[in-house]
Structures are given as C-alpha cells and as structure tokens.
C-alpha positions in Angstrom: 116.3 75.4 125.5 113.9 73.1 123.7 111.5 76.0 123.1 114.1 78.1 121.4 114.9 75.3 119.0 111.3 74.7 118.1 110.6 78.4 117.8 113.6 78.9 115.6 112.5 76.2 113.2 110.0 77.5 110.8 107.7 75.3 108.8 107.8 76.0 105.2 104.5 76.1 103.4 103.7 73.0 101.4 103.7 73.5 97.7 100.2 73.1 96.2 99.4 69.5 95.1 99.7 69.0 91.4 96.7 67.5 89.8 97.4 64.3 88.0 96.8 64.4 84.4 94.9 61.4 83.0 95.4 60.1 79.5 92.8 58.3 77.4 93.4 54.7 76.4 93.6 55.9 72.7 96.4 58.3 73.6 98.2 55.6 75.5 98.0 53.2 72.5 99.2 55.9 70.1 102.1 56.7 72.6 103.1 53.0 72.6 103.0 52.9 68.8 105.2 56.0 68.7 107.6 54.5 71.2 107.9 51.4 69.1 108.9 53.6 66.1 111.1 56.3 67.8 112.0 54.8 71.1 110.6 55.7 74.5 112.7 58.8 75.0 111.8 60.3 71.6 108.1 59.5 72.1 108.2 61.0 75.6 109.8 64.2 74.3 107.4 64.5 71.4 104.3 63.9 73.5 105.6 65.9 76.5 105.1 63.1 78.9 107.5 61.4 81.4 109.4 58.4 80.1 108.3 56.5 83.2 104.7 56.8 82.1 105.4 55.2 78.7 107.4 52.4 80.3 104.5 51.8 82.8 101.9 51.8 80.0 104.0 49.3 78.0 104.3 47.0 81.1 100.6 47.1 81.7 99.9 46.5 78.0 102.1 43.4 78.0 100.5 42.0 81.1 97.0 42.5 79.6 98.1 40.9 76.3 99.7 37.9 78.1 96.5 37.5 80.2 94.4 37.5 77.1 96.6 34.8 75.5 96.3 32.8 78.7 92.5 33.1 78.7 92.4 32.0 75.0 94.5 29.0 75.7 92.4 28.1 78.7 89.2 28.4 76.6 90.7 26.1 74.0 91.7 23.6 76.7 88.1 23.7 78.2 86.6 23.1 74.7 88.9 20.1 74.1 88.1 18.7 77.5 84.3 19.1 76.9 84.7 17.2 73.5 86.6 14.5 75.3 84.0 14.2 78.0 81.2 14.0 75.4 83.0 11.1 73.7 83.5 9.3 77.0 79.8 9.7 77.8 78.8 8.4 74.4 81.1 5.4 74.9 79.6 4.7 78.3 76.1 4.9 76.9 77.0 2.4 74.1 78.7 0.0 76.6 75.6 0.2 78.9 73.3 -0.7 75.9 75.7 -3.6 74.9 75.7 -4.8 78.5 71.9 -4.8 78.7 71.7 -6.6 75.3 74.0 -9.4 76.3 72.4 -9.7 79.7 69.0 -10.3 78.0 70.6 -12.9 75.7 72.1 -14.9 78.6 68.7 -15.3 80.3 
C-alpha cells in the first residue's frame, strides 16, 4: 500500500529561483528621502519596490546613525579624559618638584 501512495504523489517542479535585485546606496538614500515626503507606501509604489525593503533600509539607516552618534560621544569622552589625565600628570610633576625642593631645604 505504501508504494501506491508514494507513486500517486507527484512532485511538482520547483519554480526557478528569482535573482535578488540589489540597489545602490544612492538609490536607497533617495528612496528614504522620498518615503519621508510621500510615506513608505507611496514611495514603494512610485519606485516599484516592496514596502518591506524601505522599512528595512530605514531601520538600518537609523542604527547606523545612532552608532555614529555613539562613536562621536565616545570620542569626545576620550578627549576629555586625555585632557584630565594630562592635567593630573602635570600636577604630579609639580608636586614632585616641590617635594624635592623642600627635601633639600630641610637637610
């Protein structure tokens, strides 16, 4: 019986795989600008792309922008800490010289 069931079941041919279309970063930027002006649905219709693509591009763009802001704030914090460290080193150098001066005076 099992052989009749498997024989009766025909495998349908797979549809050919669709090639993914890639879009340039400039196109993506323009699509995001258009989506800001006309909304995602309108931009998708006008550019003949799926709405999900524009939503994904927008999400990725926001993550990149947030990361850049984070990097800038970290760079500012590093610069501030370097200045503070330089001031402390200068203060230590002055204190070391003062200590040596007073040590000579006491002898």
